[in-house]
C-alpha positions in Angstrom: 0.0 0.0 0.0 2.8 2.4 1.0 4.6 1.6 -2.2 1.5 2.4 -4.3 1.0 5.8 -2.6 4.7 6.6 -3.1 4.4 5.7 -6.8 1.4 8.0 -7.2 3.2 10.8 -5.4 6.2 10.5 -7.8 3.9 10.4 -10.8 2.1 13.6 -9.7 5.4 15.5 -9.0 6.7 14.4 -12.5 3.5 15.7 -14.1 3.9 19.1 -12.6 7.5 19.3 -13.7 6.5 18.3 -17.3 3.8 21.0 -17.3 6.4 23.6 -16.2 8.8 22.5 -19.0 6.0 22.7 -21.6 5.1 26.2 -20.4 8.7 27.4 -20.6 9.1 25.7 -24.0 6.0 27.4 -25.4 7.2 30.9 -24.5 10.6 30.2 -26.2 8.9 28.9 -29.4 7.0 32.2 -29.8 10.2 34.1 -30.2 10.7 32.8 -33.7 7.4 31.4 -35.1 7.5 29.2 -38.2 3.8 29.0 -39.2 4.6 28.1 -42.8 7.1 25.4 -41.9 4.5 22.7 -41.2 6.3 20.4 -38.9 9.1 21.1 -36.3 11.9 18.6 -35.8 13.1 20.0 -32.5 16.0 17.6 -32.2 17.3 18.5 -35.7 16.5 15.1 -37.0 13.5 14.1 -39.2 12.8 10.4 -39.0 10.3 8.6 -41.3 9.5 5.0 -41.9 11.3 5.2 -45.3 14.5 6.8 -44.0 16.2 9.2 -41.7 17.1 12.8 -42.5 20.7 13.5 -41.6 22.8 16.5 -42.1 26.0 18.3 -41.0 26.4 21.9 -40.1 29.5 23.8 -39.3 27.9 25.8 -36.6 25.9 23.1 -34.8 26.2 19.3 -35.2 23.9 16.8 -33.8 24.2 13.1 -34.2 21.2 11.0 -33.3 21.2 8.4 -36.0 22.0 5.7 -33.5 19.0 6.5 -31.4 16.7 6.9 -34.4 17.9 3.5 -35.7 17.0 1.9 -32.4 13.6 3.5 -32.4 12.9 2.2 -35.9 14.4 -1.2 -35.3 12.0 -2.0 -32.4 9.0 -2.0 -34.7 9.3 -5.1 -36.9 10.6 -7.4 -34.2 7.3 -8.3 -32.5 5.7 -8.9 -35.9 8.5 -11.2 -37.0 8.7 -13.0 -33.7 5.0 -13.7 -33.7 4.8 -14.7 -37.3 8.0 -16.8 -37.0 6.4 -18.8 -34.2 3.4 -19.6 -36.4 5.6 -20.3 -39.5 8.3 -22.3 -37.8 10.5 -22.0 -40.9 12.1 -18.6 -41.1 12.9 -15.6 -39.0 11.0 -12.3 -38.7 13.3 -10.5 -41.2 12.6 -12.8 -44.2 8.9 -12.9 -43.4 8.7 -9.2 -43.3 10.5 -9.0 -46.6 7.9 -11.4 -48.1 5.0 -9.3 -46.7 6.5 -6.1 -48.2 7.0 -7.8 -51.6 3.4 -9.0 -51.6 2.3 -5.4 -50.8 4.4 -4.0 -53.6 2.9 -6.6 -56.1 -0.6 -5.6 -55.1 0.2 -1.9 -55.4 1.6 -2.4 -58.9 -1.4 -4.5 -59.9 -4.0 -2.0 -58.7 -5.7 0.5 -60.9 -5.1 3.4 -58.5 -2.5 6.0 -59.6 0.8 5.7 -57.9 1.8 8.3 -55.4 5.1 10.0 -55.7 7.0 10.7 -52.5 9.6 13.4 -52.0 12.1 12.8 -49.2 15.0 15.0 -48.1 17.6 12.5 -47.2 20.5 14.8 -46.4 21.5 18.4 -46.1 24.9 20.0 -46.0 26.2 23.5 -45.4 28.3 24.6 -48.3 30.8 27.5 -47.9 32.2 29.3 -50.9 34.3 32.4 -51.3 31.4 34.9 -51.3 28.5 32.8 -50.1 27.3 30.2 -47.7 24.2 28.0 -48.2 22.5 24.7 -47.4 22.3 22.1 -50.2 19.4 19.7 -49.8 19.4 16.2 -51.4 15.9 15.0 -52.3 14.9 11.4 -53.4 11.8 10.9 -55.6 10.2 7.6 -54.6 7.2 5.9 -56.1 4.9 4.6 -53.4 4.5 0.9 -53.4 7.6 0.2 -55.4 11.2 -0.5 -54.6 13.7 1.6 -56.6 17.1 0.0 -56.9 18.6 3.2 -58.4 17.0 6.3 -56.8 16.2 9.4 -58.7 17.8 12.3 -56.9 18.2 16.1 -57.1 20.2 18.6 -55.0 18.8 22.0 -54.6 19.3 25.1 -52.3 16.7 27.4 -50.8 17.0 29.9 -53.7 16.0 27.1 -56.2 12.9 26.4 -54.3 12.1 30.1 -53.9 12.5 30.6 -57.7 10.1 27.7 -58.4 7.6 29.1 -55.8 7.7 32.5 -57.5 7.2 31.2 -61.0 4.3 29.0 -60.0 2.6 31.7 -58.1 2.8 34.0 -61.1 1.2 31.5 -63.4 -1.1 29.5 -61.0 -2.2 32.2 -58.5 -5.4 30.5 -57.4 -4.0 27.0 -57.2 -1.0 28.2 -55.2 -3.1 30.2 -52.7 -3.2 27.3 -50.2 0.4 26.1 -50.8 2.7 26.9 -47.9 6.4 27.9 -48.4 9.0 28.4 -45.7 9.9 32.1 -45.4 13.3 33.5 -45.3 15.1 34.0 -42.0 17.5 36.8 -41.1 19.5 34.7 -38.6 20.1 31.1 -37.5 19.8 29.8 -41.1 22.5 27.1 -40.6 21.4 25.6 -37.3 20.3 22.0 -37.1 16.8 23.0 -36.1 16.2 25.4 -39.0 17.6 22.9 -41.5 15.4 20.1 -40.2 12.3 22.3 -40.3 13.0 23.5 -43.8 13.7 19.9 -45.0 10.3 18.8 -43.9 8.7 22.0 -45.3 10.3 21.4 -48.7 9.0 17.8 -48.7 5.4 18.9 -48.0 5.8 21.8 -50.5 6.7 19.4 -53.4 4.1 16.9 -52.4 1.4 19.6 -52.4 2.5 20.8 -55.8 2.5 17.3 -57.2 -1.1 16.7 -56.0 -2.4 19.6 -58.2 -2.8 18.2 -61.7 -2.2 21.4 -63.7 0.9 22.3 -61.7 2.2 18.7 -61.9 2.1 18.8 -65.7 3.5 22.3 -66.1 7.0 22.9 -67.6 8.0 25.1 -64.6 7.4 22.2 -62.1 8.9 19.4 -64.3 12.0 21.3 -65.4 12.8 22.1 -61.7 13.7 18.5 -61.4 15.6 17.5 -64.5 16.6 20.5 -66.6 19.8 21.0 -64.5 20.8 17.4 -65.1 20.1 17.7 -68.9 22.3 20.8 -69.2 25.1 19.2 -67.2 24.9 16.0 -69.2 25.0 17.9 -72.5 28.1 19.8 -71.4 29.9 16.6 -70.3 29.0 14.9 -73.6 30.3 17.8 -75.6 33.6 17.7 -73.8 34.0 14.0 -74.3 33.5 13.0 -70.6 31.2 10.2 -71.5 31.3 8.2 -68.3 30.3 11.2 -66.2 27.8 12.2 -68.7 26.2 8.7 -68.7 25.6 8.9 -65.0 23.9 12.3 -65.3 21.8 11.3 -68.3 20.7 8.2 -66.4 19.6 10.2 -63.4 17.7 12.6 -65.7 16.0 9.5 -67.2 15.0 8.2 -63.8 13.6 11.7 -62.8 11.4 11.9 -65.9 10.3 8.3 -65.4 9.2 9.0 -61.8 7.4 12.2 -63.0 5.7 10.3 -65.8 7.2 12.4 -68.7 7.2 10.0 -71.7 7.4 10.9 -75.4 8.3 14.5 -74.8 11.2 16.2 -76.6 13.2 16.2 -73.3 12.7 12.5 -72.8 13.8 11.6 -76.3 16.8 13.8 -75.9 17.7 11.9 -72.8 17.5 8.6 -74.7 19.7 10.1 -77.3 22.3 11.1 -74.7 22.2 7.6 -73.2 22.6 6.0 -76.6 25.5 8.2 -77.6 27.4 7.7 -74.3 26.8 3.9 -74.2 28.1 3.7 -77.8 31.2 5.8 -77.1 31.9 3.5 -74.1 31.5 0.4 -76.3 28.4 -0.6 -74.5 26.6 -1.4 -77.8 23.8 -3.6 -76.4 22.7 -0.8 -74.0 22.9 1.8 -76.8 20.8 -0.4 -79.1 18.2 -0.7 -76.3 18.0 3.1 -75.9 17.4 3.5 -79.7 14.7 0.8 -79.7 12.9 2.5 -76.8 13.0 5.9 -78.6 11.7 4.4 -81.8 8.8 2.8 -80.0 7.9 6.2 -78.6 8.2 7.7 -82.1 6.1 5.0 -83.7 2.9 7.1 -83.8 4.7 10.3 -85.0 5.0 10.7 -88.8 8.0 13.1 -88.5 10.3 14.2 -85.7 13.8 15.9 -85.9 15.2 12.9 -84.0 13.5 10.1 -85.9 16.1 10.0 -88.8 19.1 10.1 -86.5 17.6 7.4 -84.2 16.9 5.1 -87.2 20.4 5.5 -88.5 21.9 4.8 -85.1 19.6 1.8 -84.6 20.5 0.3 -87.9 24.2 0.7 -87.3 24.0 -0.8 -83.7 21.7 -3.6 -84.8 24.3 -4.7 -87.4 27.1 -4.5 -84.7 25.2 -6.6 -82.1 23.6 -9.0 -84.6 19.9 -7.8 -84.2 17.2 -7.5 -86.8 17.4 -4.1 -88.6 15.0 -4.6 -91.5 12.1 -2.7 -90.0 14.3 0.3 -89.2 15.7 0.2 -92.7 12.2 0.2 -94.2 11.2 3.2 -92.0 14.3 5.1 -92.9 13.7 4.5 -96.6 10.1 5.9 -96.3 11.5 8.9 -94.4 14.1 9.6 -97.1 11.5 9.5 -99.9 9.5 12.1 -98.1 12.4 14.3 -96.8 16.0 15.3 -97.3 18.6 12.7 -98.4 20.5 10.7 -95.9 23.7 12.7 -96.4 22.1 15.9 -95.2 20.6 14.4 -92.0 22.7 15.0 -88.8 23.9 12.1 -86.6 22.4 11.5 -83.2 25.5 13.0 -81.5 25.2 16.1 -83.6 21.6 16.6 -82.7 22.4 16.1 -79.1 25.2 18.7 -79.1 23.2 21.3 -81.0 20.0 21.0 -79.0 19.3 24.3 -77.1 18.3 23.7 -73.5 16.9 27.0 -72.4 
């Protein structure tokens, strides 16, 4: 009895102490309100089921990955243990993997549109001669699917601000309810500010993607892959084909996640991949890129890249021992209706000359 009374007394005293801390904490929070930054990671760490946001700051460093990992690691264990007892064959880890795979199969087979998730996975403070800024790395993840090679972008606050301004100029009504983290005059490089902005940028991009007109707009789409296309084009022009290939591949994955198929940018990306693969003697991969492009161009009677893709496909098909008769027939029809073969640019020439404004 005495022990029970003592326990209740300790609990009551602990509650009063907690209330005092919450009251003091509330008064401090009002000094610098962040109403537009929708969630506050007060420990400087944003933890989700899909991953853990981590970052480094020169002014303030906090390392809680270990604690976050323990917190996440405790969840699957009861499920695996209970299921493993019923199964009697395998541990919780492999059973959980099978359950996730089954969930992914159902998601892929459903008629509902796939949701695209935006996750800030890291943030780092970059110091240059005349400026200092935070660089955010964002993963684009399709809900219900496992991506072996993620589609990633790195952007700073000014990039997000520019996108926000352009979209508000064009889609004023649709953007009225979209929150954007405002600028701060101080404490821009603290762990708390970086974590809050990271979560705010995730929610900002998710909100934009949920609006159909904005999701399909050039302003929104080019925010993700135009930088990669320009960088890949420069690398290709200077003969740095291996570096260019990695950049073209990331641009391809970004457009794939965003559902941009058959556009001029996507075809240019396939051209870049084909050229770099061919220059690196990866002829089978180059042939596959040309085939994919020709499938997309099937319904189009004429396109500036159709002739160059047909020429490249015929040459690569001969090299790798694939059938090239259909491409030869299409190229013959194209030549009869247009300029002779000698006047048509190669795929590489088209790639180098294409303006990326």
